[in-house]
N, C-alpha and C positions, 0 to 999 in steps of 0.2 A: 503494500501500500504506500510506501516511502515515495517510489518514484511517481506516480500520477499525483500524488499531493506536492512534492517538491517542484515539479514540473510546471503544474498550476501555477505555485507560489511566485516561481522565477520568472514564467512569462506574464504574470501581473505586475511585478515589480517592474520588469523592463517596460511595460507599458506605462507605467506611473513614471519612471525616470524620462522617457521621452516626452511625455505632457508635461513633466517638471523642467525639461530644458528649453520646451516650446513657451512654456508662461514666463519664465527667466529673460528669454531673448524678445518675447514680445511686448513685456513691460520696459526693456531697455529702450525699445523704439517708440513707445509712448507712453512717456513719464508722468503723464498728467493723470494716469490709472491711481498712482497713490493717494489721491486726492479722493478716491472711490472707497477707500480702505474702510471707512465707518460703516458705509452701506454693506460691504463684502462683510463684516463682521457682525450685522444683524441678520443677514443671510444665514451664516454659519450657526449662529444661536438657534435660527428656528427651524433650522434643518434638525439640528442635533434634539431640539425640543419636541418635533413631531415624529419624527421616525428612528432617532439614535437610541434613544432607551438607554439600557446600560452602556452603550458604544462610547459615552461621555468619558468614562472613565479610562480609555486609553489602554496603554501599556499594563496599569496598575492590573486593571482586569483581567487579562491572560495569566499574570503573576499570581493572581490569587485563585484563579479557576486550576491553576497548577497545585496550588498549596492546599486548598481547600475545595473540590467541586461543588458548583452551587447552580446557577442559573444556564451555567455555561456561556460561550461567548458566540454573539449575535453573528449572523451571517451579514447582515447589514452593516457591521462594522466596516467591512473592507470597502465597499464602494463610496460608504460615507466620507471614511478617513481620507481616501484618495482623492475623491471632488472637494472635499472642503481643504486640503494641503495645498492643491492646485490652484484653489482661490485665493489663500493666504497668499501664496508667491506671486500670483498673477497681478495683485494689488500691492505688492510691497512688504507685506509683513517679514519680519527675521524670524524665520524657521528652519528649521533640518527637514530630513528625510527618513532618519532611521526609526522613528516612532510610527512613521506611515507605514515601512516595510515590516516591523514587526507586528504590527494589527493587521495587515494584510496578510501573514503569515499563520497569524494564531485564528484567524477567522476563517481562512481556507483549513486550516488543519480542523478546526472543530466542526466544520461541515463535513470532512471525510469522515470524522469520528462518529457523529451522527448516522452518516449513510451506512457505516460498516457495524454500527451498535457495539462500539468497543468499551469495556469494563470500565471501571473509574482509574485504574493502574495504568491501561494503556493509553486512556485519553489524556493522562498527563504525559505519556511519552511524546505522543504525537504533536500535543501543544508545543513541548519543548523542543521539537524537532522543526515546527513552525516557527519560531522565535528566528531559531537558526538559519534556516532558509530564506526567510526575510532579511535577516542581517549579512549573512553571508553575500547575497543576493546585489544588494543595494551597495555594498563596499567594495566586492570584488575580493573579499579575504574570508572564504569558506572555512579554515581552520579557526579563524577568531570567532567567526560566526558560531560553530560550535560550542566553543569554550565558554563565549559570552552568554549563551543560552543557558548553560548548566553554572555559571558563576553568579549571574545577575539574581537569582532565584534567593539565594540566602548569603548574608555577607558573612563573609570568613568562612564558609566550609560550601563544600562542594559533594554533589552526588553523582556518582558516575553512571547507575543504572541507565540513563539516555543519553550516555555520551555518544556510543557508536550510531543509534538512529540520526541523532544531532549532526555529527559528522556527514553521513550519509547525505543527509536532507539540505547541508549546505553547499557541500560540493554540486550536488544536483541543482539547486537553484540558483548556483552562481554560473554554472554552465548552461543553464536555459537562459538567462541575461546572456551571454556573450552568444549565444547561438542567435539571439534576435537581433544581433548587430549593435548593441550597447556598450559603450565604452568607458571606463572609467578614468578619472584623473590620475597621470601618472606623477609621482612625486621623487625628487631627487636628492641625497644627500653628497654635497660635494668631498673630494679626498682630503682627510683631515692631514694638515701638516703641524706638528708641534715642534719647538724648541726643547733641546734635551736638559734636563736639569740633575743637580745632584742626586736627586731621588731615583731616578731612572736605573741606576745602578741596581738598584736593591728591588726595585719593584718592576714588574712587567708591562703596568699601564703608567700613564700619565698621572701621578699624583693630583697635580694642581688642577688639569680637567676634571678629575673626580670630585674634587672641592667646589670646583664651579657648578658641577652639574646638581651637586648637593642641594647647593643652596636654592639653584633654580627650582630644583624640584619641590622644595618648600613652598616657593612662591607660586607654583602652578598649583599646589593643594591649598592655599590662600584664597586663590583665583576660582577654584574650585567650590570651596565654602563660601564665596560671596554669590556666586552665581543661585545657587540654591538655596541660600538664606534670601536673596533680592527676587526668587520666583513665587518662592511659599508667602514671604509677606505681600507681595503684589497681589497675589488670588487672595490673601485673606483680608487684605485693606480693602480689595474692590468688592467682596461679597458683603462686607460690614458697611461701606460707606455708600454704596449705592444700590438701593433697593428695586430699582427697575432692571431686572437681569439683562435684558437687551440692550441697556444702556452703558454695560460693562465694556463689551468690545468697540463700542463707540468711544469711549473715554479713551480706552488703549490706542484706537488708530489716530486720536487725534493728539496724543503724548507723541508719538511716533512720527506723526506730520511736522510737529512743531520744532521737535528736534532735529530733524532732518534741514529743516528751513534753517534752523540757528548754526547746524554747522556745515552749512552750504556744500555737502555732497551726499551722495545716496550710498556709500560705500557698505553701511552697515544695514543695509535693508536686504532683505531675500537671503539667498543659501550662502552668498560669499567666497564663491568658487570661480565664477566666471566675471572677467573685467567688463563693467559697463562702458568705460572710457580709458584710453590710455593712462598710466598711473595710479588706476584705482587700488587700493588697500583690498587683497583678497587671498585666499589661503595659499596660492602657488606663488604669490608675489613676497609674501613673508619668507620664503625660502631664500631671498636673495637680499643682498646688501641694500638699504633703505627703502624695503619692499613694505615697511608698516610705520605709521606714526605712532609716537609716545603712549599715546592712550587710545588706540584701535583698539586693543583687547578688553578694556572698561566699556568703551561705546557699544560694542558688542555684546557684551555682557548685559549692558542695560537696556538696548534694544530688543535682542531675546527673551528677557526675563518679563520685558512689559507685554510683547506678543503673545507669548504663551502663558502668562500670568492674567491675559484677560479674555482667554476664550479662544484665541487663534489657533491654527492646527498645524501641527508637523512635529519633526523631532528636535530633540535637543543636540543631538550628537554634531553634526557638523558645524553649529555654532559655536561648541564648543572645541572643535577641532580648530576654527577660527579665533578663539580667545587664545587658545594655548600657542598656536604659531605665532601668531602677531606679539604675544607677550615675549615668547622666546628669542625672537627678533631683537626685541629691545634689549633684553638681558643680554644677547650676544654681545651688542655695542658698548654695554656698561661693563661687561666683564671681559672685554676682548678675547671672545669665544668663536668658533667655527658658527656662521650665520646657520646655514642650513643643517646642522646637526641640531642646535639648540631649537630651531623652529621645528624639526621632526620631534624632539622631546617634549616640547609644549603640546604640540599635536595629540599626542598618545596620553600624556600626565595628568592633562586639564580634565580629558574626559576620563580617566581612571580615577580621578579624585570625585568628580560628579557622580560616577555610577555605581563605585565600590567594585569595581572589576579590575585589579591590577595585573592578574593573569594574563585575562584575554588581550587586555591593551598593550601587554609586552609582547605578545603573539602577533598582537596587529602591526607593531612596528616591525619585527621581522620580517611579515610577508609584504609591507609597503615599502620599506626602506632596506630590507637586506640584514639579515642574520649576523652580518659582523659585527653589529652594534649592539648585538642582545645583552651586554653587559650593562651598557648606558640605559637601555632599554627598561630593563628591570628595575635598575635603581632610582630612574625617575619615576616611573609608573608607582611603586611601593612608596616611597617617600611620599610622594603626591598623597596617593591615599591615606596613608597615616597621617597626613596633615591636614587632612579637608574635613574634619570634624564627623559627626556620627550620622546626619540626615545626608540622604541623597536625593536624586531627582524622581526613585521611582519611591512611594510610600508604601507599596504592597510588599517591598522586599523584606525579608525576615533576618534576624541578625542571630547568626548560629555562634560566632565566638567575638566576644568586645576586644576591642583594640587595645585597651590596657586592663590589666587585671590585678587587682591589690590583694593582699593577704594569700592564706593558702588555698 
């Protein structure tokens, strides 16, 4: 059953990625669409109120169903989140794509589970495989997709009973996207050239570089903490202060329009991967010297927190890549460190801190940037995870092992 499920998920994710690219370029050509963002927010609100049902809970619903099966993952989750994410990006919302791909995966996997009348244990496995297929397909990282699906469920503890199905589903999902002709953004780390120092004779790695990475990883973890804090606080503030629910996305859209106007550039809208104009700050640009402004990471943090915290749809992960890569770019200048390496470290480490998945993020670094930097990736991801606080972006995650345990 894994094969048809994974192919279906990969094919729908490929359609989603094609539509997302179309929406992004269409907005680039029609910048006035940003001023319709409040209306798009109202549309998204009423879509979920009318037909969304429990789909509003997004990724958390799928995680909850794996921990404790209840009402199931509704099939309408996939088309609704696909459509509303495209609407969010078309009109300039700052969001990602991972959440949409994971919800597509969980929704389709849940449908197949009901068709084949799977028992509770098998339903948990197929939902986990659905997460893996969606994640692996949307980023082109099948190994990461499988590990992410296992690790994201419980902080600090992984259960491996669904690992093989998750691996199979993730690889098939990624292959399906490739066969549909969809290509992923390629990233590259320039060769590291370091000067020898007196410690080089005693240690096989550059200790000074390790110290710089350690300091930067702490900064990446704090950036993750800030994002999680902002998105939860904005959501709580909006619900408390704005009694009419459909006005919440209108408020968020107004804030985004105002901030964009004050900054005088649209760099922090949308996905942040493709460039709207020459010299724009994007994720690929952050891998080059001068490719990010000093506060690009903070602005993207705020833009995305406002977008998702006020009811617009999409994922958090690609914006986290943006925050991390641009912060890594800035830190590389301050620390006189390799720019592309530190952009890559920030790319995965901020993601690690926000999702509490350091192992998966370490593997993502190896899949995207090369296994030769695995030590650096692990160091950055695990330190960022430890420095990011307890809350993550997924409230349905359980805590298997606390980070710090005092006493016997």
